[in-house]
C-alpha positions as CSV (number, residue, x, y, z in Angstrom):
1,M,-15.1,-15.0,10.5
2,S,-12.0,-13.9,8.8
3,G,-9.9,-11.1,10.3
4,T,-10.6,-8.9,7.1
5,T,-14.2,-9.4,7.2
6,D,-14.5,-8.6,10.8
7,A,-12.3,-5.6,10.3
8,V,-14.7,-4.3,7.7
9,L,-17.8,-4.9,9.7
10,K,-16.4,-3.1,12.7
11,F,-15.3,-0.2,10.8
12,P,-18.7,1.6,10.6
13,V,-19.4,0.7,14.2
14,A,-16.3,2.5,15.4
15,V,-17.0,5.6,13.2
16,S,-20.6,5.7,14.3
17,C,-19.6,5.4,18.0
18,F,-17.0,8.2,18.0
19,A,-19.2,10.4,16.0
20,A,-22.1,10.2,18.5
21,Q,-19.8,10.5,21.4
22,R,-18.3,13.8,20.2
23,M,-21.6,15.3,19.2
24,L,-23.1,14.5,22.5
25,G,-20.3,16.4,24.1
26,V,-21.3,19.8,22.3
27,L,-24.9,19.6,23.1
28,P,-25.8,22.9,24.9
29,L,-26.9,22.7,28.4
30,V,-26.6,18.8,28.8
31,G,-23.0,18.4,27.8
32,D,-22.0,18.2,31.5
33,W,-25.0,16.1,32.5
34,E,-23.9,12.8,34.2
35,P,-26.2,10.7,32.1
36,V,-24.8,12.3,28.9
37,R,-21.2,11.7,30.1
38,A,-22.0,8.0,30.9
39,A,-23.4,7.6,27.3
40,Q,-20.4,9.3,25.9
41,K,-17.9,7.0,27.8
42,S,-20.0,3.9,26.7
43,L,-19.8,5.0,23.3
44,Y,-16.1,5.7,23.3
45,E,-15.5,2.3,24.8
46,R,-17.5,0.6,22.3
47,G,-15.6,2.6,19.5
48,E,-12.3,1.6,21.0
49,E,-13.2,-1.9,21.1
50,A,-14.3,-2.0,17.5
51,K,-11.1,-0.2,16.3
52,K,-8.9,-2.8,17.5
53,S,-10.1,-5.1,14.7
54,F,-8.6,-2.9,12.0
55,S,-5.9,-1.0,13.8
56,D,-3.3,-3.0,11.8
57,N,-5.2,-2.6,8.4
58,T,-3.4,0.5,6.9
59,M,-6.3,1.4,4.4
60,L,-9.1,0.9,6.9
61,F,-7.4,2.7,9.7
62,G,-6.4,5.5,7.3
63,A,-10.0,5.8,6.3
64,F,-11.1,5.7,9.9
65,Q,-8.4,8.5,10.7
66,F,-9.8,10.7,8.1
67,G,-13.4,10.3,9.1
68,D,-12.7,10.7,12.7
69,K,-10.8,14.0,11.9
70,A,-13.7,15.2,9.9
71,Q,-16.1,14.3,12.8
72,S,-13.8,16.1,15.3
73,A,-13.8,19.2,13.1
74,L,-17.7,19.3,12.7
75,A,-18.1,18.9,16.4
76,S,-15.5,21.8,17.0
77,L,-17.3,23.8,14.4
78,A,-20.7,23.3,16.2
79,E,-19.2,24.2,19.4
80,D,-17.5,27.4,17.9
81,T,-20.9,28.3,16.3
82,M,-22.8,28.2,19.5
83,S,-20.2,30.1,21.4
84,L,-20.3,32.6,18.5
85,K,-16.5,32.2,17.9
86,V,-17.1,31.9,14.3
87,L,-18.2,35.5,14.1
88,K,-14.5,36.7,15.0
89,P,-12.8,37.9,11.9
90,S,-9.6,35.9,12.7
91,Y,-11.6,32.7,12.8
92,M,-12.5,32.9,9.1
93,M,-9.1,34.3,8.1
94,D,-7.5,31.2,9.7
95,F,-10.0,28.9,8.0
96,V,-9.5,30.5,4.6
97,S,-5.7,30.2,5.0
98,D,-5.7,26.6,6.0
99,V,-7.9,25.8,3.1
100,F,-5.7,27.7,0.7
101,K,-2.5,26.2,2.0
102,G,-3.9,22.5,1.7
103,S,-5.2,23.1,-1.8
104,T,-1.8,24.4,-2.9
105,D,0.0,21.6,-1.4
106,A,-2.2,19.0,-3.2
107,V,-1.7,20.8,-6.6
108,D,2.1,21.2,-6.0
109,A,2.4,17.4,-5.0
110,V,1.2,16.3,-8.5
111,S,2.2,19.2,-10.7
112,T,5.2,17.8,-12.3
113,G,6.6,14.3,-13.4
114,D,9.4,14.7,-10.9
115,A,6.9,15.7,-8.1
116,R,4.6,12.7,-8.9
117,S,7.6,10.4,-9.0
118,L,8.8,11.4,-5.7
119,L,5.4,11.3,-4.1
120,Q,5.0,7.8,-5.3
121,D,8.4,6.9,-3.8
122,Q,7.3,8.6,-0.5
123,F,4.1,6.5,-0.5
124,K,6.0,3.2,-1.1
125,N,8.5,4.1,1.7
126,T,6.0,4.7,4.2
127,G,3.9,1.8,3.2
128,D,6.9,-0.4,3.5
129,V,7.7,0.8,7.2
130,I,4.2,0.4,8.2
131,G,4.2,-3.2,6.6
132,F,7.5,-4.0,8.5
133,V,5.9,-2.9,11.9
134,N,2.5,-4.5,11.4
135,N,3.5,-7.8,9.8
136,N,6.2,-8.6,12.1
137,D,5.9,-12.4,12.8
138,A,8.1,-12.4,15.9
139,P,6.3,-14.4,18.7
140,R,3.8,-12.5,20.9
141,T,4.0,-15.1,23.8
142,L,6.7,-16.8,25.8
143,A,7.5,-20.4,25.3
144,D,6.1,-23.0,27.8
145,D,9.5,-22.8,29.6
146,G,9.4,-19.2,29.8
147,S,12.0,-18.6,27.0
148,Y,11.9,-16.3,23.9
149,P,13.8,-16.9,20.6
150,L,15.3,-13.6,20.9
151,E,18.7,-14.3,19.3
152,A,17.2,-16.0,16.4
153,E,14.6,-13.2,15.9
154,V,17.4,-10.6,16.0
155,E,19.3,-12.6,13.1
156,R,16.1,-12.6,11.1
157,C,15.7,-8.9,11.5
158,Y,19.1,-8.0,10.4
159,A,19.2,-10.6,7.6
160,R,16.5,-8.6,5.8
161,G,18.9,-5.7,5.0
162,D,19.7,-2.2,6.3
163,Y,16.6,-0.5,5.7
164,P,14.1,-3.0,7.3
165,A,16.4,-3.9,10.2
166,L,15.8,-1.0,12.6
167,W,11.8,-1.2,12.1
168,L,11.8,-5.0,12.5
169,V,13.8,-4.6,15.7
170,E,11.4,-2.2,17.0
171,G,8.7,-4.6,16.4
172,L,10.5,-7.3,18.0
173,G,11.0,-5.3,21.0
174,E,7.2,-4.5,21.3
175,R,6.4,-8.2,21.1
176,Y,9.1,-9.2,23.4
177,A,7.8,-6.8,26.2
178,E,4.3,-7.7,25.3
179,A,4.9,-11.4,25.8
180,F,6.3,-10.7,29.4
181,L,3.3,-8.4,30.2
182,D,0.8,-10.8,29.0
183,A,2.3,-13.6,30.9
184,G,2.3,-11.5,34.1
185,W,6.1,-11.8,34.3
186,E,8.4,-9.3,36.0
187,T,9.7,-6.8,33.5
188,R,12.3,-5.4,35.8
189,G,15.7,-5.8,33.9
190,L,13.8,-6.8,30.7
191,L,16.5,-5.1,28.5
192,T,19.5,-5.1,30.9
193,N,19.7,-8.9,31.6
194,E,20.3,-11.8,29.4
195,P,19.2,-12.8,26.7
196,V,19.4,-9.1,25.6
197,T,22.9,-8.3,27.0
198,A,24.3,-11.4,25.2
199,L,23.3,-9.6,21.8
200,P,25.1,-6.7,20.2
201,A,24.5,-3.4,21.8
202,K,23.3,-2.1,18.3
203,I,19.8,-3.5,19.0
204,Q,19.2,-1.5,22.2
205,L,17.8,1.8,20.8
206,M,14.8,0.3,18.8
207,M,14.5,-2.6,21.2
208,H,13.7,0.1,23.8
209,A,11.4,2.0,21.4
210,G,9.5,-1.3,20.8
211,A,9.2,-2.1,24.5
212,G,7.9,1.5,25.1
213,I,5.1,0.7,22.6
214,A,4.0,-2.3,24.5
215,F,4.3,-0.4,28.0
216,A,2.2,2.5,26.6
217,K,-0.5,0.5,25.2
218,H,-0.7,-1.5,28.6
219,E,-1.0,1.8,30.6
220,V,-2.9,4.1,28.2
221,G,-5.3,1.6,26.7
222,P,-7.6,1.4,29.9
223,L,-7.9,5.4,30.0
224,N,-10.6,7.4,28.3
225,P,-11.3,10.9,28.1
226,W,-13.3,11.0,31.3
227,S,-10.5,9.4,33.4
228,T,-9.7,11.3,36.5
229,E,-6.5,13.2,37.0
230,T,-5.6,10.7,39.8
231,E,-6.1,7.8,37.4
232,I,-4.2,9.4,34.5
233,R,-1.2,10.3,36.6
234,A,-1.1,6.9,38.2
235,A,-1.0,5.2,34.8
236,L,1.7,7.6,33.7
237,E,3.8,6.8,36.9
238,R,3.3,3.0,36.1
239,F,4.5,3.6,32.6
240,L,7.6,5.5,33.6
241,D,8.3,2.8,36.1
242,L,8.1,0.1,33.7
243,V,10.4,2.0,31.4
244,R,13.0,2.9,34.1
245,E,13.1,-0.6,35.8
246,S,13.6,-2.3,32.3
247,S,15.9,0.0,30.5
248,V,19.6,0.2,30.0
249,P,20.8,3.7,31.7
250,G,20.9,6.2,28.8
251,Y,18.2,4.4,26.6
252,E,15.2,5.4,28.5
253,G,14.3,8.2,26.1
254,A,13.8,5.7,23.4
255,A,11.0,3.9,25.4
256,I,9.5,7.1,26.8
257,E,9.1,8.6,23.4
258,S,6.9,5.8,22.4
259,L,4.1,6.9,24.8
260,G,3.6,10.0,22.3
261,L,3.5,7.6,19.3
262,V,1.1,5.2,20.9
263,T,-1.4,8.0,22.3
264,R,-1.3,10.1,19.2
265,T,-1.8,7.0,16.9
266,W,-4.4,4.9,18.8
267,Y,-5.9,7.3,21.4
268,P,-5.9,10.8,19.8
269,Q,-8.6,12.0,22.3
270,L,-6.1,11.4,25.2
271,V,-3.2,13.4,23.7
272,S,-3.9,16.8,25.6
273,L,-4.8,15.0,28.8
274,I,-1.7,12.9,28.8
275,S,0.5,16.0,27.9
276,D,-1.0,18.1,30.6
277,N,-0.6,15.6,33.3
278,L,3.0,14.9,32.3
279,L,3.9,18.4,33.3
280,A,3.1,17.4,36.8
281,V,4.6,13.8,36.6
282,D,7.7,14.3,34.7
283,V,8.6,17.5,32.6
284,N,11.3,15.8,30.6
285,A,9.0,12.9,29.8
286,R,6.7,15.4,28.1
287,E,9.4,16.4,25.7
288,Y,10.0,12.8,24.6
289,F,6.0,12.4,24.3
290,W,5.7,15.2,21.8
291,H,8.6,13.8,19.8
292,G,6.6,10.5,19.6
293,A,3.5,12.4,18.8
294,G,5.3,13.9,16.0
295,R,6.6,10.7,14.7
296,A,3.0,9.5,14.8
297,M,1.8,12.6,12.9
298,Y,4.2,11.4,10.1
299,F,2.8,8.0,10.0
300,S,-0.8,8.9,10.1
301,P,-2.3,7.5,7.0
302,M,-4.4,10.7,6.4
303,N,-1.3,12.8,6.4
304,M,-0.1,10.8,3.5
305,L,-2.8,12.4,1.3
306,P,-1.6,15.4,-0.8
307,G,-2.8,18.6,0.9
308,L,-2.7,17.1,4.4
309,S,0.5,17.6,6.2
310,P,2.1,16.4,9.4
311,W,4.1,19.7,9.4
312,D,0.9,21.6,10.0
313,A,-0.2,19.1,12.5
314,A,3.1,19.5,14.4
315,D,2.6,23.4,14.4
316,K,-1.0,23.4,15.6
317,E,-1.6,20.5,18.0
318,P,1.1,21.3,20.7
319,S,0.1,23.9,23.2
320,D,3.7,25.5,23.7
321,E,7.0,26.0,22.0
322,I,8.9,23.2,23.7
323,A,6.1,20.8,22.8
324,R,6.0,22.2,19.1
325,L,9.9,22.0,18.8
326,N,9.6,18.2,19.8
327,A,6.7,17.5,17.6
328,R,8.4,19.1,14.5
329,A,11.7,17.3,15.3
330,G,9.6,14.1,15.4
331,V,8.1,14.7,12.2
332,A,11.5,15.3,10.6
333,W,13.0,12.3,12.3
334,A,10.4,9.8,10.8
335,F,10.4,11.8,7.4
336,T,14.0,11.6,7.0
337,I,14.7,7.9,8.0
338,V,11.6,6.5,6.2
339,N,12.7,8.2,3.1
340,V,16.5,7.7,3.5
341,R,16.6,5.6,0.6
342,H,15.6,8.5,-1.7
343,P,17.4,11.8,-0.5
344,G,15.7,13.6,-3.5
345,I,12.4,13.5,-1.4
346,A,14.1,15.6,1.4
347,S,15.7,17.9,-1.3
348,H,12.4,18.5,-3.0
349,F,10.8,19.3,0.4
350,L,13.5,21.8,1.3
351,R,13.4,23.2,-2.2
352,Y,9.8,23.8,-2.3
353,K,8.5,23.8,1.1
354,A,11.2,25.2,3.4
355,D,8.6,27.8,4.6
356,R,7.1,25.0,6.8
357,I,10.3,24.7,8.8
358,K,11.3,28.4,9.0
359,E,12.3,30.0,12.3
360,N,13.3,26.8,14.2
361,D,16.0,24.3,14.0
362,A,14.0,21.4,14.9
363,Y,14.0,20.1,11.3
364,T,17.8,19.9,11.4
365,N,17.7,18.2,14.8
366,G,15.3,15.5,13.6
367,V,17.5,14.9,10.5
368,H,20.7,14.4,12.4
369,S,19.1,12.6,15.4
370,T,17.5,10.1,13.2
371,L,20.7,9.4,11.1
372,I,22.5,9.0,14.5
373,M,20.1,6.4,15.5
374,A,20.0,4.4,12.1
375,G,23.9,4.4,12.1
376,D,23.9,3.0,15.6
377,M,21.3,0.4,14.8
378,V,23.0,-0.6,11.6
379,P,26.8,0.3,11.6
380,G,27.8,1.3,8.1
381,H,24.1,1.7,7.0
382,R,24.3,2.0,3.2
383,Y,21.5,4.5,2.9
384,V,22.5,6.6,5.7
385,A,26.0,7.0,4.0
386,E,24.5,7.9,0.7
387,F,22.0,10.4,2.4
388,C,24.9,12.2,4.3
389,A,26.9,12.5,1.0
390,H,24.0,13.6,-1.1
391,K,24.3,16.7,-3.1
392,P,21.4,18.3,-4.9
393,D,21.8,19.2,-8.6
394,A,24.5,21.9,-8.7
395,A,22.5,23.8,-11.4
396,D,19.6,24.4,-8.9
397,S,21.3,26.9,-6.6
398,A,18.3,27.2,-4.5
399,A,18.1,23.5,-3.7
400,V,21.8,23.4,-2.8
401,D,21.5,26.3,-0.6
402,E,18.4,24.8,1.4
403,W,20.0,21.6,1.7
404,T,23.2,23.2,3.0
405,K,21.2,25.3,5.4
406,H,19.1,22.7,6.9
407,I,21.2,19.5,6.5
408,G,24.6,20.3,5.7
409,S,27.3,19.2,3.2
410,N,29.0,15.7,3.5
411,I,27.8,15.3,7.2
412,Q,28.8,11.7,7.7
413,A,31.9,12.6,9.9
414,Q,29.7,15.0,11.8
415,I,26.9,12.4,12.5
416,D,29.6,9.9,13.6
417,Q,31.3,12.4,16.0
418,Y,27.9,13.1,17.5
419,R,27.2,9.5,17.9
420,E,30.2,8.6,19.5
421,T,30.1,11.4,22.0
422,L,26.5,10.4,22.9
423,R,27.6,6.8,23.2
424,T,30.5,7.6,25.4
425,H,28.4,9.6,27.8
426,G,25.6,7.2,27.9
427,K,23.1,9.5,26.2
428,L,22.1,7.8,23.0
429,G,18.4,8.0,24.1
430,E,18.6,11.8,23.7
431,V,18.1,11.4,19.9
432,F,14.6,10.9,20.7
433,R,13.8,14.4,21.8
434,F,14.8,17.9,20.6
435,H,18.1,19.3,21.4
436,A,20.2,22.1,19.6
437,L,22.6,19.2,19.0
438,P,25.8,21.2,18.4
439,D,25.4,22.9,21.8
440,F,24.2,19.6,23.5
441,I,27.2,17.8,22.2
442,A,29.6,20.4,23.0
443,D,28.4,20.6,26.6
444,L,28.9,16.9,26.9
445,G,32.4,17.3,25.8
446,L,33.4,19.5,28.5
């Protein structure tokens, strides 16, 4: 059976299993009954197994996410109805507000020729990046002699050009770490020993991010919503140990952030459990976690649809302000670097949707941090330079004002100075979580 046919056949299995699992959880009186929990767990595991067959298929996975989100909303509505929460005036007001905001966004996204053109560019950019990640053909296994053709693979990544390089290196990092994990080999020093250290240091940030994806899948994959606190915390400790023992000092944040990316993308029912337990295990890791979750919100196929917004998800899903700042920064981080070839996308967003990022500087942090990262990965990055020098149409004073306020004017020197300070102090991994960068950089310089 071909991979595509298998994916199509497994799609309804996954949807049905997760739907039944959620609805069992809201049944009155029996929701906490042990046989019901056992059935939920079985359905969840069957759904996860089926989902693996189409997790790399953007269209099917996007459709699954949309259906899964709808099922979750229906289950929540059923639970709220039975608890009479729906009778509170604020409940209906929030519901109507969300519907109105989504409808307005959908109309605005296609209301003019320029808006439609920019939306098309954004779709293409995001699709290209997902393709770079999912279709990376770097080896998944070690050679018979235990070697891995890392140098040749790095050369291939950079030969593809400035824009694809960092995503291809991230995918390479994942497969490199995956090969060692699957072989049962020691990962201690994975990114601090040869052959990695024999290669340019510019690969390290996204190699760490990619390795973090492999480590996160390895530890989060076996968990489920009924895993005990002990099991969850043990998995988190193992993940953090894998990161610390394999990472170059100062780059750990790039790998830790991938925990949020993996969990929010492939195991959304575990997000709150992982977040809550990270408070007890490593509070700093929780900041990286939510930044990665924000990055996942941007890449979620369902959030590409007009009217559905990763910015709203970053506001609503985190449970506290620190997590919210990191999620917002993570969305901005991904939004900026994915669309760096078309600065007009960011300019249009700021001109017409700046209300989505008001009252916090997470957007600016996300923009500057991702440009720091990209410039480190690809020195002299063509599109980073063009983005830094971009100026909105001078005739549109509102666009100029918003760009200047949230991004700045001719920021290349500022970004370069930030990058050099972070590199000098061994803190480049900090661009994978929220900071008020001017203050953070100033403190490092003391």
